[in-house]
N, C-alpha and C positions, 0 to 999 in steps of 0.2 A: 365236231366237225371232222376231225382228222380220222377217227374211228369209223364214221359213217362212210367217208370217201374210201378208206382201206376195204371195209366190207363190201361196198359196192364194186370196187375193182376186182376183188377175190372172187365175187359172185360171176362177173363178167368173165374172167378167165376161166372159170370151171365150166360156165356153158360153153365158151369159145372151143375149150378142149374137147368136150361132149360132142358137139357139132362137126369139128374138124376130124377128129379121129374115128369116126364111123362107128361110135358106140351103138350097139343094137339097142333100140327103144321100141317097145310094142306100139302098134298103131294108134293105139288109145292116148298114149302119153306124147306122141309127136307133136300134136297141137299145143300141148302145154310147153314143151320144150322151145318151140319156135316162139310161142308168145312171151316167154320169158326171156329169150334172147332179145327180141324186139323191146321189151320194157326195160332191159338193162342197158341197152344202147341208147334208147330215148332219154333215160335218167341221166346218163353219162353226158349225152350232148347237152340236154337241158342245164345240167350243173355247170357245163364249160361255157355255155351262152350267158348265164346268169352271172358268172365271176367277170366274164368279158364286158358285160354290160355295166357291172358295178364299176369296173376300172374305167370304162369309157365317162360314166357319170362323175367319178372323181375328178378327172382330169379335164373334162370337157371336150376332148379332142383324142383321136386315136394315138396310141402309145408309140413312141418312135422305137425302133428295133436297135 
């Protein structure tokens, strides 16, 4: 689990760097870059929601801060 999370975070950071630093991407590859960015964010949000859901299932109520 830890390695998968680390790889996902690394992939997200690489794509974020490419998007924010104006790396020149040919027009044919721009769609793949955008879809990769979308899918990495979606996977991160999905994983976060799954962990939150598991926490709520264990306690039966929201966690206290």
